[in-house]
C-alpha positions in Angstrom: -13.4 -14.4 -26.8 -10.3 -13.3 -28.7 -10.8 -11.6 -32.0 -8.4 -11.0 -34.9 -7.3 -7.4 -35.5 -5.8 -5.3 -38.2 -3.6 -2.3 -37.2 -3.9 0.4 -39.8 -1.5 3.3 -40.3 -3.4 6.6 -40.7 -1.6 9.0 -43.1 -0.8 7.5 -46.5 -2.9 4.3 -45.8 -6.5 5.4 -45.1 -5.9 9.1 -45.7 -3.8 11.2 -48.0 -0.2 11.9 -47.0 0.0 15.7 -46.8 2.7 16.2 -44.2 1.7 17.5 -40.8 -2.0 17.6 -40.4 -2.3 20.8 -38.3 -6.0 21.4 -39.2 -9.0 19.1 -40.0 -9.3 20.8 -43.4 -6.0 19.2 -44.5 -7.3 15.8 -43.6 -8.7 13.8 -46.6 -9.8 10.1 -46.3 -9.2 7.9 -49.4 -12.4 7.0 -51.2 -11.8 3.3 -50.6 -11.1 3.5 -46.9 -14.7 3.2 -45.6 -15.4 0.2 -47.7 -12.2 -1.6 -46.6 -13.0 -1.0 -43.0 -16.6 -2.2 -43.4 -15.2 -5.5 -44.8 -13.3 -5.9 -41.5 -16.4 -5.0 -39.5 -18.5 -7.5 -41.4 -16.0 -10.3 -40.8 -15.7 -9.5 -37.1 -12.1 -8.3 -37.3 -11.1 -5.4 -35.1 -10.1 -2.3 -37.1 -7.6 -0.2 -35.1 -5.8 2.9 -36.4 -2.3 3.8 -35.2 -0.5 6.9 -36.1 2.7 8.8 -35.2 1.9 12.5 -34.6 5.3 14.0 -33.7 4.0 17.4 -34.8 2.8 17.9 -31.2 6.3 17.4 -29.8 7.7 19.7 -32.4 5.2 22.4 -31.5 3.5 22.5 -34.9 0.0 21.9 -33.4 -1.6 21.2 -30.0 -2.5 17.7 -29.0 -6.2 18.7 -29.0 -5.9 19.0 -32.8 -5.4 15.2 -33.1 -8.8 14.6 -31.5 -10.4 17.1 -33.9 -8.8 15.3 -36.9 -10.0 11.9 -35.6 -13.5 13.3 -35.2 -13.3 14.2 -38.9 -12.0 10.7 -39.7 -15.0 9.0 -37.9 -17.4 11.3 -39.8 -15.9 10.7 -43.2 -16.0 6.9 -42.6 -19.8 7.1 -42.3 -21.1 3.7 -41.2 -17.6 2.0 -41.1 -16.6 1.4 -37.5 -13.1 1.9 -36.0 -12.7 -0.1 -32.8 -9.8 2.1 -31.5 -7.4 4.9 -32.5 -4.0 5.1 -30.9 -1.4 7.8 -31.5 2.0 8.8 -30.3 2.7 12.5 -29.9 6.4 12.2 -29.0 9.6 12.6 -30.9 12.6 10.5 -29.8 15.2 12.9 -31.0 14.1 15.5 -28.5 15.3 13.3 -25.7 18.0 11.1 -27.2 18.5 9.2 -23.9 14.9 8.1 -23.8 14.0 4.9 -25.5 11.7 1.9 -25.0 13.5 0.9 -21.8 14.0 4.4 -20.3 10.7 6.0 -19.4 8.3 6.7 -16.6 6.7 9.9 -15.3 5.4 10.0 -11.8 5.3 12.4 -8.9 9.0 12.3 -7.9 12.1 14.4 -7.1 12.9 17.0 -9.8 16.1 18.8 -10.7 17.0 21.7 -8.3 16.0 25.1 -9.6 19.5 26.2 -9.0 22.8 24.2 -8.9 23.4 23.1 -5.4 19.9 23.8 -4.3 17.3 21.5 -2.8 15.4 19.1 -5.1 12.0 20.1 -6.3 9.1 17.6 -6.2 6.2 17.0 -8.6 5.1 15.3 -11.8 5.9 16.7 -15.2 3.8 16.9 -18.3 4.3 13.7 -20.4 4.2 15.8 -23.6 7.5 16.2 -25.4 8.7 19.8 -25.1 6.9 20.3 -21.8 9.3 18.3 -19.5 13.0 18.3 -19.0 13.6 14.5 -19.5 13.4 13.5 -15.8 12.1 9.9 -15.3 11.2 7.9 -12.2 12.5 4.3 -12.3 9.8 3.3 -9.8 7.1 4.5 -12.2 8.3 2.4 -15.0 8.9 -0.7 -12.9 5.5 -0.4 -11.2 4.0 -0.7 -14.7 4.8 -4.4 -14.6 1.2 -5.0 -13.7 0.2 -3.7 -17.2 3.4 -4.1 -19.3 5.4 -7.0 -17.8 7.7 -7.6 -20.8 8.6 -3.9 -21.2 9.0 -3.4 -17.5 11.3 -6.4 -17.3 13.5 -5.0 -20.1 13.5 -1.6 -18.4 14.8 -3.2 -15.2 17.5 -5.0 -17.2 18.7 -1.8 -18.9 18.5 0.3 -15.8 20.6 -2.2 -14.0 23.2 -2.6 -16.8 23.4 1.0 -18.1 22.7 3.3 -15.1 23.3 1.1 -12.0 26.6 2.8 -11.1 24.8 6.2 -10.8 21.2 5.3 -10.1 21.5 2.4 -7.6 22.1 2.7 -3.8 21.6 1.0 -0.5 17.8 0.9 -0.9 17.5 0.4 -4.6 17.0 2.7 -7.5 17.2 6.5 -7.0 13.8 8.2 -6.9 14.5 10.0 -10.2 17.2 10.3 -12.9 17.8 12.7 -15.8 20.5 11.3 -18.1 20.1 14.3 -20.5 21.5 16.5 -17.8 23.6 13.9 -16.1 21.6 14.2 -12.9 20.9 11.2 -10.6 18.9 11.8 -7.5 20.4 10.8 -4.2 17.1 10.4 -2.5 15.0 7.2 -2.1 11.4 7.8 -1.3 9.6 4.9 0.5 6.1 5.5 -0.8 7.4 5.2 -4.4 9.4 2.1 -3.6 6.3 0.7 -2.0 4.3 1.3 -5.1 6.9 -0.6 -7.2 7.3 -3.5 -4.7 3.5 -4.1 -4.4 3.2 -4.1 -8.2 6.1 -6.6 -8.6 4.7 -8.9 -5.9 1.2 -8.7 -7.5 2.7 -9.7 -10.8 4.7 -12.5 -9.2 2.0 -14.0 -7.0 -1.2 -12.0 -7.1 -1.2 -11.9 -3.3 -1.8 -8.1 -2.9 -4.8 -8.3 -5.2 -6.2 -11.4 -3.5 -5.9 -9.8 -0.1 -7.4 -6.5 -1.2 -10.3 -8.0 -3.1 -11.2 -10.2 -0.1 -12.1 -7.1 1.9 -15.9 -6.5 2.1 -15.3 -2.8 1.5 -13.4 -3.6 -1.7 -16.1 -6.0 -2.9 -18.7 -3.3 -2.3 -16.7 -0.6 -4.1 -16.1 -2.8 -7.2 -19.7 -3.8 -7.4 -20.9 -0.2 -7.0 -18.5 0.8 -9.9 -20.0 -1.9 -12.1 -17.1 -4.4 -12.1 -17.8 -8.1 -12.3 -15.9 -11.3 -12.5 -15.4 -12.2 -16.1 -14.3 -15.8 -15.5 
């Protein structure tokens, strides 16, 4: 059953605006916040906190500090219940080429360690400041299973903006880095396969139907506690 929800900004809405909260001692919940959230609880509305924490990307505090502050938040709210807390630890200006439709981190080719050298391979840390801006188009497009609208817009932008450098005989390059004007010349089949299976599953549901029809898959899902919600 669908439930209505209220998305609540954190700093300046349910807690004091004090700049970057780099320690739980700087975090102070407003006196009225617990009562306001209890009203949502009592009326069966979801209470969800969202917050931008770009201080992580700027290096002002580690990402673990966000969890510590949110533990403090839950304690200070006493018997008021938050259904979820979501945060963004990134900062768009660190990678000006990155935007809503240019994203995706996956194990893929990486920039050569030296100009003219062979490509490296691996997956970078998704924390701003701990990666060089390389993205894998196949990773973003494979997310169509979970984010169909965003994945579709990503495909449109990749095609219109980067097609000349990022598209070849077998589709998109394995990785691109517009910040450094680097466009991989390789295409890796296993990554294309991941993307194509996700697209077909979104289009027709066939891969999921075939997979879940297998006795081994049924047994695994049952063992893990999954059940049909229909």
